[in-house]
C-alpha positions as CSV (number, residue, x, y, z in Angstrom):
1,X,35.8,-13.1,16.8
2,X,34.0,-11.7,13.7
3,X,34.5,-13.8,10.6
4,X,36.5,-12.1,7.8
5,X,34.7,-12.4,4.4
6,X,36.5,-12.2,1.1
7,X,35.9,-9.4,-1.3
8,X,33.6,-10.7,-4.1
9,X,34.4,-9.8,-7.7
10,X,33.1,-11.1,-11.0
11,X,36.2,-13.3,-11.2
12,X,35.4,-14.8,-7.8
13,X,31.9,-15.7,-9.0
14,X,33.4,-17.4,-12.0
15,X,35.8,-19.4,-9.7
16,X,32.8,-20.4,-7.5
17,X,31.0,-21.9,-10.5
18,X,34.1,-23.8,-11.6
19,X,34.5,-25.2,-8.1
20,X,30.8,-26.0,-7.7
21,X,30.4,-23.5,-4.8
22,X,26.9,-22.0,-4.8
23,X,26.4,-18.3,-5.0
24,X,24.1,-16.5,-2.5
25,X,22.4,-13.3,-3.6
26,X,19.8,-11.0,-2.1
27,X,18.3,-7.7,-2.9
28,X,18.9,-4.6,-0.7
29,X,17.7,-1.0,-1.2
30,X,19.1,1.0,1.8
31,X,22.3,1.4,4.0
32,X,21.1,-0.4,7.1
33,X,19.9,-3.7,5.5
34,X,22.8,-3.6,3.0
35,X,25.3,-3.4,5.8
36,X,23.6,-6.2,7.7
37,X,23.5,-8.7,4.9
38,X,27.0,-7.8,3.8
39,X,28.2,-8.4,7.3
40,X,26.5,-11.7,7.3
41,X,28.5,-12.8,4.3
42,X,26.2,-12.5,1.3
43,X,28.1,-12.9,-2.0
44,X,26.1,-10.6,-4.2
45,X,23.7,-7.8,-3.5
46,X,21.2,-6.8,-6.2
47,X,19.8,-3.3,-5.9
48,X,16.8,-4.4,-7.8
49,X,14.1,-2.3,-9.5
50,X,11.9,-4.4,-7.2
51,X,12.4,-1.3,-5.0
52,X,9.5,0.0,-7.0
53,X,7.3,-2.6,-5.3
54,X,8.7,-3.1,-1.9
55,X,9.9,0.4,-1.1
56,X,7.6,2.6,-3.0
57,X,4.4,0.5,-3.2
58,X,4.0,0.4,-6.9
59,X,2.2,-2.5,-8.6
60,X,5.0,-3.1,-11.1
61,X,8.7,-2.3,-11.5
62,X,8.0,0.1,-14.3
63,X,7.6,3.4,-12.5
64,X,11.0,3.6,-10.7
65,X,13.4,6.1,-12.3
66,X,17.1,6.1,-12.9
67,X,17.6,8.8,-10.3
68,X,15.7,6.7,-7.7
69,X,17.8,3.6,-8.6
70,X,21.0,5.7,-8.1
71,X,19.7,6.9,-4.7
72,X,19.0,3.3,-3.5
73,X,22.3,2.0,-4.9
74,X,24.4,4.7,-3.4
75,X,22.7,4.1,0.0
76,X,23.5,0.4,-0.2
77,X,27.1,0.9,-1.3
78,X,27.9,3.0,1.8
79,X,27.2,-0.1,3.9
80,X,29.0,-2.7,1.9
81,X,32.6,-3.9,2.3
82,X,32.6,-7.4,0.8
83,X,29.7,-8.2,-1.5
84,X,29.5,-7.5,-5.2
85,X,26.8,-4.9,-5.8
86,X,24.8,-5.0,-9.0
87,X,22.2,-2.5,-9.9
88,X,19.2,-3.0,-12.2
89,X,18.9,-0.6,-15.1
90,X,15.3,0.6,-14.8
91,X,12.6,0.4,-17.5
92,X,13.2,3.0,-20.2
93,X,16.9,3.5,-19.5
94,X,18.3,1.0,-22.0
95,X,15.6,-0.5,-24.3
96,X,15.9,0.5,-27.9
97,X,18.8,3.0,-27.6
98,X,22.3,1.8,-26.8
99,X,23.6,5.3,-26.4
100,X,21.0,6.0,-23.7
101,X,21.8,2.6,-22.1
102,X,25.5,3.5,-21.8
103,X,24.7,7.0,-20.5
104,X,22.3,5.4,-17.9
105,X,25.0,2.9,-16.9
106,X,27.7,5.5,-16.6
107,X,25.5,7.6,-14.2
108,X,24.9,4.5,-12.0
109,X,28.6,3.6,-11.9
110,X,29.8,7.2,-11.2
111,X,27.1,8.4,-8.9
112,X,26.5,5.2,-6.8
113,X,29.8,3.4,-6.8
114,X,28.2,0.1,-7.9
115,X,30.2,-2.7,-9.4
116,X,28.0,-3.6,-12.4
117,X,24.5,-3.5,-13.9
118,X,21.7,-5.9,-14.8
119,X,19.5,-5.8,-17.9
120,X,16.4,-7.8,-18.8
121,X,16.2,-9.5,-22.2
122,X,18.1,-11.3,-24.9
123,X,18.8,-10.7,-28.5
124,X,16.6,-7.5,-28.6
125,X,19.1,-5.7,-26.3
126,X,22.3,-6.9,-27.9
127,X,23.5,-3.4,-28.9
128,X,23.0,-2.0,-25.4
129,X,24.9,-4.9,-23.8
130,X,27.7,-4.5,-26.3
131,X,28.0,-0.8,-25.7
132,X,28.0,-1.1,-21.9
133,X,30.6,-4.0,-21.9
134,X,32.8,-2.1,-24.3
135,X,33.0,0.7,-21.7
136,X,34.4,-1.8,-19.2
137,X,31.2,-2.2,-17.1
138,X,30.3,-5.8,-15.9
139,X,26.8,-6.8,-17.1
140,X,24.5,-9.4,-15.6
141,X,21.8,-10.8,-17.9
142,X,18.3,-11.7,-16.9
143,X,16.0,-14.2,-18.8
144,X,12.8,-16.0,-18.2
145,X,10.2,-13.9,-16.3
146,X,11.3,-10.3,-16.9
147,X,9.1,-8.1,-14.8
148,X,9.8,-5.0,-16.9
149,X,7.9,-6.7,-19.7
150,X,4.9,-7.6,-17.5
151,X,2.4,-5.8,-19.8
152,X,3.7,-7.7,-22.8
153,X,3.3,-11.1,-20.9
154,X,0.1,-10.1,-19.1
155,X,1.0,-12.4,-16.3
156,X,3.7,-13.3,-13.7
157,X,3.2,-17.1,-14.5
158,X,6.2,-19.4,-15.2
159,X,7.9,-18.6,-18.5
160,X,9.4,-20.9,-21.2
161,X,7.1,-23.9,-20.6
162,X,6.4,-24.1,-24.4
163,X,9.2,-25.5,-26.7
164,X,9.5,-22.4,-28.8
165,X,10.0,-20.0,-25.9
166,X,12.4,-22.5,-24.2
167,X,14.5,-22.7,-27.4
168,X,14.7,-18.9,-27.6
169,X,15.7,-18.7,-23.9
170,X,18.5,-21.2,-24.5
171,X,19.7,-19.2,-27.6
172,X,19.5,-15.9,-25.7
173,X,21.5,-17.4,-22.8
174,X,24.3,-18.4,-25.1
175,X,24.2,-15.0,-26.9
176,X,24.5,-13.2,-23.6
177,X,27.5,-15.2,-22.7
178,X,29.1,-14.5,-26.1
179,X,28.4,-10.8,-25.7
180,X,30.4,-10.9,-22.5
181,X,27.9,-11.0,-19.6
182,X,29.6,-12.3,-16.4
183,X,26.5,-14.0,-15.1
184,X,22.8,-14.6,-15.8
185,X,19.6,-14.5,-13.7
186,X,17.0,-17.1,-14.6
187,X,13.6,-16.2,-13.2
188,X,10.6,-18.4,-12.9
189,X,11.3,-21.1,-15.5
190,X,11.0,-24.9,-15.3
191,X,13.8,-26.4,-13.2
192,X,14.8,-28.8,-16.0
193,X,15.3,-25.9,-18.4
194,X,17.3,-24.0,-15.9
195,X,19.5,-27.1,-15.4
196,X,20.0,-27.4,-19.2
197,X,20.9,-23.7,-19.6
198,X,23.3,-23.8,-16.6
199,X,25.1,-26.9,-18.1
200,X,25.4,-25.1,-21.5
201,X,27.1,-22.0,-20.0
202,X,30.6,-21.3,-18.7
203,X,29.3,-18.3,-16.8
204,X,27.3,-18.5,-13.5
205,X,23.5,-18.7,-13.4
206,X,21.5,-17.3,-10.5
207,X,18.0,-18.7,-10.1
208,X,14.8,-17.4,-8.6
209,X,12.0,-19.9,-9.0
210,X,14.3,-21.9,-11.3
211,X,15.0,-25.0,-9.2
212,X,18.3,-26.2,-7.5
213,X,20.4,-27.0,-10.6
214,X,21.7,-23.5,-11.1
215,X,24.9,-21.9,-9.8
216,X,23.2,-19.7,-7.2
217,X,20.0,-18.3,-5.8
218,X,18.5,-14.9,-5.3
219,X,15.4,-13.7,-3.3
220,X,14.0,-10.3,-2.5
221,X,15.1,-9.5,1.0
222,X,11.8,-8.2,2.2
223,X,10.1,-11.4,1.0
224,X,12.7,-13.7,2.6
225,X,12.5,-11.9,5.9
226,X,8.7,-12.1,6.0
227,X,8.2,-8.3,5.9
228,X,5.7,-8.8,3.1
229,X,3.0,-11.1,4.3
230,X,0.9,-11.0,1.2
231,X,3.3,-12.6,-1.3
232,X,3.4,-16.4,-1.3
233,X,5.0,-17.9,-4.5
234,X,6.1,-21.5,-4.5
235,X,9.7,-20.6,-4.8
236,X,9.8,-18.4,-1.7
237,X,11.2,-19.7,1.6
238,X,10.6,-17.3,4.6
239,X,13.5,-17.3,7.0
240,X,11.8,-14.9,9.5
241,X,8.4,-13.4,10.2
242,X,9.3,-9.7,10.7
243,X,5.9,-8.5,9.7
244,X,4.5,-10.1,12.9
245,X,7.6,-9.1,15.0
246,X,7.4,-5.4,14.0
247,X,3.6,-5.3,14.4
248,X,3.9,-6.7,17.9
249,X,6.7,-4.4,18.8
250,X,4.8,-1.3,17.8
251,X,1.7,-2.5,19.7
252,X,3.8,-3.0,22.8
253,X,5.4,0.5,22.4
254,X,1.9,2.1,22.1
255,X,0.7,0.2,25.1
256,X,3.7,1.3,27.2
257,X,3.2,4.9,26.3
258,X,-0.5,4.9,27.0
259,X,0.0,3.2,30.4
260,X,2.8,5.6,31.4
261,X,5.3,2.7,31.6
262,X,7.6,4.3,29.0
263,X,9.9,6.1,29.6
264,X,10.7,4.9,33.1
265,X,13.3,6.5,35.5
266,X,16.2,4.8,33.9
267,X,15.1,6.1,30.5
268,X,15.3,9.8,31.2
269,X,18.0,12.4,32.0
């Protein structure tokens, strides 16, 4: 008998933090994989701007557009029954203009059916967060390594190792909570700092490369499944090797066609 999973809401995530139940989050960008991971019981699905990398082959997350994010989000939503689906606001759709931020968010919510949005940054995007939350849309924050700022940082190395940056991150985390964010992603920061931030907040924290003392974890689905065999960060645990599985399957398919083994008598009409 198939297990019945509960419908996840922002309130459920808050209750999970209060009970000490860890939150499991993965990315998805299409109907098929969204449906599979939802059926497996994932708590939160992030339609990440990492689609720019893993789906479109770009070097950074910057090129992906709002229209493309809406396309991916609406595809995922059609396959989801239980998970909370959060969508990244892409680069250029919220920075520096809170009116544009709200307009971008409204498009995502209306056109995709998503349950909330995620923004990268702290104090510098206060007005955008305030405006989005005032419209009744759940907002997930994102601090630490913020890939949309890659050209500012110049590197994907661990963030907030220095005291000044760590202090600002702690301040920004408290600010995001005060503004009304329902949760916060902490990416690629020292584990001790992530533990300190998590303890200081009443809202859940979701880590990626931030150690175990956070309220949940997120990975990019294609990395976790081993579809990408070129990415080997310390924080990534591969749960499958689908690159090899798919490669071998395609080679076997080609061999069967060339040898006239496929299709056989049972595979025709």
